[in-house]
PDB file with SEQRES, HELIX, SHEET and CRYST1 records, atoms N, CA, C and O in Angstrom:
SEQRES   1 A   61  ILE TYR ILE PHE ASP ARG PHE GLY LYS LEU LEU LYS GLN          
SEQRES   2 A   61  ILE SER PRO THR SER GLU GLY TRP ASP GLY THR PHE ASN          
SEQRES   3 A   61  GLY GLN PRO MET ILE SER ASP ASP TYR TRP PHE ARG VAL          
SEQRES   4 A   61  ASN TYR THR GLU PRO ASP GLY LEU GLY THR GLN ARG GLU          
SEQRES   5 A   61  PHE VAL GLY HIS PHE THR LEU LYS ARG                          
SHEET    1 AA1 4 LEU A  10  GLN A  13  0                                        
SHEET    2 AA1 4 TYR A   2  PHE A   4 -1                                        
SHEET    3 AA1 4 ASP A  33  THR A  42 -1                                        
SHEET    4 AA1 4 GLN A  50  LEU A  59 -1                                        
SHEET    1 AA2 2 THR A  24  PHE A  25  0                                        
SHEET    2 AA2 2 GLN A  28  PRO A  29 -1                                        
CRYST1    1.000    1.000    1.000  90.00  90.00  90.00 P 1           1          
ATOM      1  N   ILE A   1     152.982  90.036  41.065  1.00  0.00           N  
ATOM      2  CA  ILE A   1     152.944  90.473  39.695  1.00  0.00           C  
ATOM      3  C   ILE A   1     152.566  92.022  39.647  1.00  0.00           C  
ATOM      4  O   ILE A   1     151.617  92.481  40.282  1.00  0.00           O  
ATOM      5  N   TYR A   2     153.341  92.724  38.893  1.00  0.00           N  
ATOM      6  CA  TYR A   2     153.032  94.107  38.791  1.00  0.00           C  
ATOM      7  C   TYR A   2     152.781  94.444  37.303  1.00  0.00           C  
ATOM      8  O   TYR A   2     153.530  94.023  36.422  1.00  0.00           O  
ATOM      9  N   ILE A   3     151.726  95.202  37.058  1.00  0.00           N  
ATOM     10  CA  ILE A   3     151.353  95.549  35.693  1.00  0.00           C  
ATOM     11  C   ILE A   3     151.477  97.096  35.547  1.00  0.00           C  
ATOM     12  O   ILE A   3     151.016  97.878  36.379  1.00  0.00           O  
ATOM     13  N   PHE A   4     152.132  97.464  34.429  1.00  0.00           N  
ATOM     14  CA  PHE A   4     152.390  98.873  34.120  1.00  0.00           C  
ATOM     15  C   PHE A   4     151.845  99.287  32.752  1.00  0.00           C  
ATOM     16  O   PHE A   4     151.671  98.427  31.889  1.00  0.00           O  
ATOM     17  N   ASP A   5     151.593 100.473  32.544  1.00  0.00           N  
ATOM     18  CA  ASP A   5     151.286 101.073  31.233  1.00  0.00           C  
ATOM     19  C   ASP A   5     152.562 101.309  30.460  1.00  0.00           C  
ATOM     20  O   ASP A   5     153.642 101.052  30.992  1.00  0.00           O  
ATOM     21  N   ARG A   6     152.492 101.792  29.220  1.00  0.00           N  
ATOM     22  CA  ARG A   6     153.652 101.939  28.418  1.00  0.00           C  
ATOM     23  C   ARG A   6     154.493 103.070  28.873  1.00  0.00           C  
ATOM     24  O   ARG A   6     155.611 103.191  28.372  1.00  0.00           O  
ATOM     25  N   PHE A   7     154.085 103.903  29.757  1.00  0.00           N  
ATOM     26  CA  PHE A   7     154.814 104.958  30.316  1.00  0.00           C  
ATOM     27  C   PHE A   7     155.503 104.643  31.651  1.00  0.00           C  
ATOM     28  O   PHE A   7     156.204 105.470  32.235  1.00  0.00           O  
ATOM     29  N   GLY A   8     155.258 103.364  32.114  1.00  0.00           N  
ATOM     30  CA  GLY A   8     155.869 102.857  33.372  1.00  0.00           C  
ATOM     31  C   GLY A   8     154.978 103.172  34.581  1.00  0.00           C  
ATOM     32  O   GLY A   8     155.478 102.987  35.690  1.00  0.00           O  
ATOM     33  N   LYS A   9     153.784 103.600  34.504  1.00  0.00           N  
ATOM     34  CA  LYS A   9     152.878 103.822  35.622  1.00  0.00           C  
ATOM     35  C   LYS A   9     152.387 102.524  36.069  1.00  0.00           C  
ATOM     36  O   LYS A   9     151.932 101.726  35.250  1.00  0.00           O  
ATOM     37  N   LEU A  10     152.448 102.255  37.332  1.00  0.00           N  
ATOM     38  CA  LEU A  10     151.961 101.028  37.987  1.00  0.00           C  
ATOM     39  C   LEU A  10     150.439 101.043  38.028  1.00  0.00           C  
ATOM     40  O   LEU A  10     149.843 101.925  38.647  1.00  0.00           O  
ATOM     41  N   LEU A  11     149.810 100.077  37.377  1.00  0.00           N  
ATOM     42  CA  LEU A  11     148.400  99.969  37.284  1.00  0.00           C  
ATOM     43  C   LEU A  11     147.748  99.057  38.290  1.00  0.00           C  
ATOM     44  O   LEU A  11     146.667  99.319  38.816  1.00  0.00           O  
ATOM     45  N   LYS A  12     148.469  97.955  38.538  1.00  0.00           N  
ATOM     46  CA  LYS A  12     147.882  96.912  39.413  1.00  0.00           C  
ATOM     47  C   LYS A  12     149.011  96.039  40.017  1.00  0.00           C  
ATOM     48  O   LYS A  12     149.982  95.728  39.327  1.00  0.00           O  
ATOM     49  N   GLN A  13     148.891  95.673  41.219  1.00  0.00           N  
ATOM     50  CA  GLN A  13     149.768  94.628  41.795  1.00  0.00           C  
ATOM     51  C   GLN A  13     148.908  93.469  42.207  1.00  0.00           C  
ATOM     52  O   GLN A  13     147.922  93.644  42.923  1.00  0.00           O  
ATOM     53  N   ILE A  14     149.259  92.316  41.776  1.00  0.00           N  
ATOM     54  CA  ILE A  14     148.476  91.137  41.908  1.00  0.00           C  
ATOM     55  C   ILE A  14     149.230  90.117  42.733  1.00  0.00           C  
ATOM     56  O   ILE A  14     150.402  89.847  42.474  1.00  0.00           O  
ATOM     57  N   SER A  15     148.576  89.558  43.710  1.00  0.00           N  
ATOM     58  CA  SER A  15     149.182  88.509  44.528  1.00  0.00           C  
ATOM     59  C   SER A  15     148.984  87.132  43.871  1.00  0.00           C  
ATOM     60  O   SER A  15     148.142  86.993  42.983  1.00  0.00           O  
ATOM     61  N   PRO A  16     149.715  86.160  44.278  1.00  0.00           N  
ATOM     62  CA  PRO A  16     149.627  84.789  43.659  1.00  0.00           C  
ATOM     63  C   PRO A  16     148.265  84.151  43.853  1.00  0.00           C  
ATOM     64  O   PRO A  16     147.926  83.243  43.095  1.00  0.00           O  
ATOM     65  N   THR A  17     147.457  84.573  44.830  1.00  0.00           N  
ATOM     66  CA  THR A  17     146.230  83.966  45.060  1.00  0.00           C  
ATOM     67  C   THR A  17     145.025  84.751  44.554  1.00  0.00           C  
ATOM     68  O   THR A  17     143.868  84.377  44.746  1.00  0.00           O  
ATOM     69  N   SER A  18     145.383  85.936  43.850  1.00  0.00           N  
ATOM     70  CA  SER A  18     144.278  86.769  43.345  1.00  0.00           C  
ATOM     71  C   SER A  18     143.652  86.148  42.062  1.00  0.00           C  
ATOM     72  O   SER A  18     144.166  85.162  41.533  1.00  0.00           O  
ATOM     73  N   GLU A  19     142.553  86.734  41.582  1.00  0.00           N  
ATOM     74  CA  GLU A  19     141.923  86.236  40.430  1.00  0.00           C  
ATOM     75  C   GLU A  19     142.572  86.821  39.140  1.00  0.00           C  
ATOM     76  O   GLU A  19     142.239  86.371  38.044  1.00  0.00           O  
ATOM     77  N   GLY A  20     143.431  87.751  39.246  1.00  0.00           N  
ATOM     78  CA  GLY A  20     144.059  88.408  38.097  1.00  0.00           C  
ATOM     79  C   GLY A  20     143.693  89.824  37.890  1.00  0.00           C  
ATOM     80  O   GLY A  20     143.166  90.468  38.797  1.00  0.00           O  
ATOM     81  N   TRP A  21     143.959  90.352  36.693  1.00  0.00           N  
ATOM     82  CA  TRP A  21     143.703  91.733  36.389  1.00  0.00           C  
ATOM     83  C   TRP A  21     142.495  91.796  35.406  1.00  0.00           C  
ATOM     84  O   TRP A  21     142.476  91.060  34.420  1.00  0.00           O  
ATOM     85  N   ASP A  22     141.527  92.639  35.662  1.00  0.00           N  
ATOM     86  CA  ASP A  22     140.339  92.815  34.845  1.00  0.00           C  
ATOM     87  C   ASP A  22     140.472  93.832  33.787  1.00  0.00           C  
ATOM     88  O   ASP A  22     139.506  94.066  33.060  1.00  0.00           O  
ATOM     89  N   GLY A  23     141.596  94.458  33.641  1.00  0.00           N  
ATOM     90  CA  GLY A  23     141.847  95.404  32.575  1.00  0.00           C  
ATOM     91  C   GLY A  23     141.370  96.773  32.946  1.00  0.00           C  
ATOM     92  O   GLY A  23     141.082  97.564  32.048  1.00  0.00           O  
ATOM     93  N   THR A  24     141.270  97.101  34.186  1.00  0.00           N  
ATOM     94  CA  THR A  24     140.805  98.433  34.678  1.00  0.00           C  
ATOM     95  C   THR A  24     141.803  99.118  35.529  1.00  0.00           C  
ATOM     96  O   THR A  24     142.695  98.503  36.113  1.00  0.00           O  
ATOM     97  N   PHE A  25     141.642 100.399  35.591  1.00  0.00           N  
ATOM     98  CA  PHE A  25     142.482 101.258  36.506  1.00  0.00           C  
ATOM     99  C   PHE A  25     141.538 102.234  37.163  1.00  0.00           C  
ATOM    100  O   PHE A  25     140.875 103.004  36.469  1.00  0.00           O  
ATOM    101  N   ASN A  26     141.452 102.227  38.517  1.00  0.00           N  
ATOM    102  CA  ASN A  26     140.563 103.083  39.265  1.00  0.00           C  
ATOM    103  C   ASN A  26     139.171 102.895  38.758  1.00  0.00           C  
ATOM    104  O   ASN A  26     138.442 103.881  38.651  1.00  0.00           O  
ATOM    105  N   GLY A  27     138.745 101.697  38.438  1.00  0.00           N  
ATOM    106  CA  GLY A  27     137.371 101.359  38.024  1.00  0.00           C  
ATOM    107  C   GLY A  27     137.049 101.689  36.559  1.00  0.00           C  
ATOM    108  O   GLY A  27     135.932 101.452  36.099  1.00  0.00           O  
ATOM    109  N   GLN A  28     138.035 102.237  35.826  1.00  0.00           N  
ATOM    110  CA  GLN A  28     137.803 102.574  34.415  1.00  0.00           C  
ATOM    111  C   GLN A  28     138.515 101.582  33.487  1.00  0.00           C  
ATOM    112  O   GLN A  28     139.651 101.205  33.772  1.00  0.00           O  
ATOM    113  N   PRO A  29     137.885 101.144  32.382  1.00  0.00           N  
ATOM    114  CA  PRO A  29     138.530 100.180  31.534  1.00  0.00           C  
ATOM    115  C   PRO A  29     139.687 100.887  30.838  1.00  0.00           C  
ATOM    116  O   PRO A  29     139.598 102.041  30.420  1.00  0.00           O  
ATOM    117  N   MET A  30     140.784 100.123  30.739  1.00  0.00           N  
ATOM    118  CA  MET A  30     141.968 100.614  30.093  1.00  0.00           C  
ATOM    119  C   MET A  30     141.714 100.388  28.543  1.00  0.00           C  
ATOM    120  O   MET A  30     140.958  99.505  28.139  1.00  0.00           O  
ATOM    121  N   ILE A  31     142.396 101.244  27.715  1.00  0.00           N  
ATOM    122  CA  ILE A  31     142.271 101.131  26.242  1.00  0.00           C  
ATOM    123  C   ILE A  31     143.057  99.953  25.772  1.00  0.00           C  
ATOM    124  O   ILE A  31     143.934  99.449  26.474  1.00  0.00           O  
ATOM    125  N   SER A  32     142.730  99.491  24.523  1.00  0.00           N  
ATOM    126  CA  SER A  32     143.524  98.475  23.892  1.00  0.00           C  
ATOM    127  C   SER A  32     144.886  99.040  23.636  1.00  0.00           C  
ATOM    128  O   SER A  32     145.023 100.024  22.908  1.00  0.00           O  
ATOM    129  N   ASP A  33     145.903  98.440  24.217  1.00  0.00           N  
ATOM    130  CA  ASP A  33     147.259  98.905  24.125  1.00  0.00           C  
ATOM    131  C   ASP A  33     148.235  97.829  24.629  1.00  0.00           C  
ATOM    132  O   ASP A  33     147.832  96.749  25.061  1.00  0.00           O  
ATOM    133  N   ASP A  34     149.465  98.146  24.560  1.00  0.00           N  
ATOM    134  CA  ASP A  34     150.513  97.286  25.128  1.00  0.00           C  
ATOM    135  C   ASP A  34     150.724  97.596  26.536  1.00  0.00           C  
ATOM    136  O   ASP A  34     150.710  98.763  26.928  1.00  0.00           O  
ATOM    137  N   TYR A  35     150.925  96.569  27.344  1.00  0.00           N  
ATOM    138  CA  TYR A  35     151.124  96.765  28.856  1.00  0.00           C  
ATOM    139  C   TYR A  35     152.317  95.844  29.180  1.00  0.00           C  
ATOM    140  O   TYR A  35     152.594  94.877  28.471  1.00  0.00           O  
ATOM    141  N   TRP A  36     152.989  96.175  30.248  1.00  0.00           N  
ATOM    142  CA  TRP A  36     154.164  95.499  30.739  1.00  0.00           C  
ATOM    143  C   TRP A  36     153.852  94.824  32.109  1.00  0.00           C  
ATOM    144  O   TRP A  36     152.955  95.220  32.852  1.00  0.00           O  
ATOM    145  N   PHE A  37     154.653  93.792  32.371  1.00  0.00           N  
ATOM    146  CA  PHE A  37     154.488  93.141  33.642  1.00  0.00           C  
ATOM    147  C   PHE A  37     155.872  92.743  34.197  1.00  0.00           C  
ATOM    148  O   PHE A  37     156.834  92.529  33.460  1.00  0.00           O  
ATOM    149  N   ARG A  38     155.914  92.658  35.544  1.00  0.00           N  
ATOM    150  CA  ARG A  38     157.162  92.213  36.211  1.00  0.00           C  
ATOM    151  C   ARG A  38     156.662  91.174  37.262  1.00  0.00           C  
ATOM    152  O   ARG A  38     155.688  91.394  37.982  1.00  0.00           O  
ATOM    153  N   VAL A  39     157.367  90.075  37.297  1.00  0.00           N  
ATOM    154  CA  VAL A  39     157.089  89.047  38.240  1.00  0.00           C  
ATOM    155  C   VAL A  39     158.347  88.806  39.086  1.00  0.00           C  
ATOM    156  O   VAL A  39     159.419  88.517  38.555  1.00  0.00           O  
ATOM    157  N   ASN A  40     158.199  88.925  40.369  1.00  0.00           N  
ATOM    158  CA  ASN A  40     159.371  88.602  41.276  1.00  0.00           C  
ATOM    159  C   ASN A  40     158.976  87.307  42.048  1.00  0.00           C  
ATOM    160  O   ASN A  40     157.895  87.206  42.628  1.00  0.00           O  
ATOM    161  N   TYR A  41     159.887  86.357  42.022  1.00  0.00           N  
ATOM    162  CA  TYR A  41     159.508  85.114  42.649  1.00  0.00           C  
ATOM    163  C   TYR A  41     160.768  84.405  43.240  1.00  0.00           C  
ATOM    164  O   TYR A  41     161.901  84.767  42.922  1.00  0.00           O  
ATOM    165  N   THR A  42     160.546  83.450  44.055  1.00  0.00           N  
ATOM    166  CA  THR A  42     161.673  82.654  44.639  1.00  0.00           C  
ATOM    167  C   THR A  42     161.681  81.292  43.989  1.00  0.00           C  
ATOM    168  O   THR A  42     160.653  80.619  43.912  1.00  0.00           O  
ATOM    169  N   GLU A  43     162.817  80.901  43.533  1.00  0.00           N  
ATOM    170  CA  GLU A  43     163.016  79.536  42.971  1.00  0.00           C  
ATOM    171  C   GLU A  43     162.746  78.475  44.050  1.00  0.00           C  
ATOM    172  O   GLU A  43     163.082  78.680  45.216  1.00  0.00           O  
ATOM    173  N   PRO A  44     162.158  77.376  43.675  1.00  0.00           N  
ATOM    174  CA  PRO A  44     161.900  76.272  44.651  1.00  0.00           C  
ATOM    175  C   PRO A  44     163.140  75.372  44.725  1.00  0.00           C  
ATOM    176  O   PRO A  44     163.043  74.145  44.705  1.00  0.00           O  
ATOM    177  N   ASP A  45     164.297  76.017  44.810  1.00  0.00           N  
ATOM    178  CA  ASP A  45     165.628  75.235  44.816  1.00  0.00           C  
ATOM    179  C   ASP A  45     166.165  74.953  46.267  1.00  0.00           C  
ATOM    180  O   ASP A  45     167.202  74.322  46.470  1.00  0.00           O  
ATOM    181  N   GLY A  46     165.372  75.474  47.253  1.00  0.00           N  
ATOM    182  CA  GLY A  46     165.863  75.291  48.558  1.00  0.00           C  
ATOM    183  C   GLY A  46     166.870  76.335  49.048  1.00  0.00           C  
ATOM    184  O   GLY A  46     167.193  76.408  50.234  1.00  0.00           O  
ATOM    185  N   LEU A  47     167.328  77.095  48.148  1.00  0.00           N  
ATOM    186  CA  LEU A  47     168.305  78.169  48.456  1.00  0.00           C  
ATOM    187  C   LEU A  47     167.802  79.575  48.556  1.00  0.00           C  
ATOM    188  O   LEU A  47     168.524  80.511  48.901  1.00  0.00           O  
ATOM    189  N   GLY A  48     166.506  79.694  48.235  1.00  0.00           N  
ATOM    190  CA  GLY A  48     165.875  81.043  48.332  1.00  0.00           C  
ATOM    191  C   GLY A  48     166.291  81.978  47.209  1.00  0.00           C  
ATOM    192  O   GLY A  48     166.249  83.200  47.358  1.00  0.00           O  
ATOM    193  N   THR A  49     166.696  81.393  46.075  1.00  0.00           N  
ATOM    194  CA  THR A  49     167.162  82.265  44.952  1.00  0.00           C  
ATOM    195  C   THR A  49     166.059  83.068  44.427  1.00  0.00           C  
ATOM    196  O   THR A  49     165.030  82.528  44.020  1.00  0.00           O  
ATOM    197  N   GLN A  50     166.241  84.422  44.417  1.00  0.00           N  
ATOM    198  CA  GLN A  50     165.286  85.356  43.895  1.00  0.00           C  
ATOM    199  C   GLN A  50     165.471  85.513  42.369  1.00  0.00           C  
ATOM    200  O   GLN A  50     166.580  85.519  41.835  1.00  0.00           O  
ATOM    201  N   ARG A  51     164.253  85.646  41.680  1.00  0.00           N  
ATOM    202  CA  ARG A  51     164.363  85.762  40.243  1.00  0.00           C  
ATOM    203  C   ARG A  51     163.320  86.899  39.868  1.00  0.00           C  
ATOM    204  O   ARG A  51     162.397  87.198  40.626  1.00  0.00           O  
ATOM    205  N   GLU A  52     163.527  87.485  38.694  1.00  0.00           N  
ATOM    206  CA  GLU A  52     162.584  88.411  38.122  1.00  0.00           C  
ATOM    207  C   GLU A  52     162.335  88.131  36.699  1.00  0.00           C  
ATOM    208  O   GLU A  52     163.279  87.874  35.953  1.00  0.00           O  
ATOM    209  N   PHE A  53     161.047  88.169  36.253  1.00  0.00           N  
ATOM    210  CA  PHE A  53     160.740  87.950  34.873  1.00  0.00           C  
ATOM    211  C   PHE A  53     159.952  89.145  34.407  1.00  0.00           C  
ATOM    212  O   PHE A  53     158.999  89.564  35.063  1.00  0.00           O  
ATOM    213  N   VAL A  54     160.329  89.675  33.321  1.00  0.00           N  
ATOM    214  CA  VAL A  54     159.719  90.917  32.729  1.00  0.00           C  
ATOM    215  C   VAL A  54     159.215  90.581  31.345  1.00  0.00           C  
ATOM    216  O   VAL A  54     159.905  89.916  30.572  1.00  0.00           O  
ATOM    217  N   GLY A  55     157.987  91.046  31.019  1.00  0.00           N  
ATOM    218  CA  GLY A  55     157.420  90.846  29.659  1.00  0.00           C  
ATOM    219  C   GLY A  55     156.357  91.837  29.362  1.00  0.00           C  
ATOM    220  O   GLY A  55     156.077  92.727  30.164  1.00  0.00           O  
ATOM    221  N   HIS A  56     155.725  91.686  28.150  1.00  0.00           N  
ATOM    222  CA  HIS A  56     154.660  92.557  27.890  1.00  0.00           C  
ATOM    223  C   HIS A  56     153.492  91.776  27.145  1.00  0.00           C  
ATOM    224  O   HIS A  56     153.654  90.651  26.671  1.00  0.00           O  
ATOM    225  N   PHE A  57     152.414  92.417  27.095  1.00  0.00           N  
ATOM    226  CA  PHE A  57     151.257  91.810  26.457  1.00  0.00           C  
ATOM    227  C   PHE A  57     150.383  92.884  25.904  1.00  0.00           C  
ATOM    228  O   PHE A  57     150.543  94.057  26.242  1.00  0.00           O  
ATOM    229  N   THR A  58     149.478  92.514  25.073  1.00  0.00           N  
ATOM    230  CA  THR A  58     148.467  93.463  24.379  1.00  0.00           C  
ATOM    231  C   THR A  58     147.091  93.210  24.985  1.00  0.00           C  
ATOM    232  O   THR A  58     146.568  92.096  24.967  1.00  0.00           O  
ATOM    233  N   LEU A  59     146.537  94.275  25.513  1.00  0.00           N  
ATOM    234  CA  LEU A  59     145.127  94.163  25.934  1.00  0.00           C  
ATOM    235  C   LEU A  59     144.256  94.479  24.766  1.00  0.00           C  
ATOM    236  O   LEU A  59     144.365  95.566  24.198  1.00  0.00           O  
ATOM    237  N   LYS A  60     143.391  93.571  24.379  1.00  0.00           N  
ATOM    238  CA  LYS A  60     142.427  93.877  23.289  1.00  0.00           C  
ATOM    239  C   LYS A  60     140.965  93.911  23.797  1.00  0.00           C  
ATOM    240  O   LYS A  60     140.546  93.073  24.596  1.00  0.00           O  
ATOM    241  N   ARG A  61     140.256  94.849  23.332  1.00  0.00           N  
ATOM    242  CA  ARG A  61     138.975  95.109  23.771  1.00  0.00           C  
ATOM    243  C   ARG A  61     137.972  94.717  22.641  1.00  0.00           C  
ATOM    244  O   ARG A  61     136.762  94.864  22.812  1.00  0.00           O  
TER     245      ARG A  61                                                      
END                                                                             
């Protein structure tokens, strides 16, 4: 999972086993704003089909 700010700057890359994003960048809390994410994954169809899911969320403080 990749998290970006509204300008497209990569803020965090999260692995499937991580605890998630704590809303910070370089140790500093990010402001309440909209952020985007991209998830790349492999379908469990036995064919190795690659998919991408893109969306956004609002961080509220």
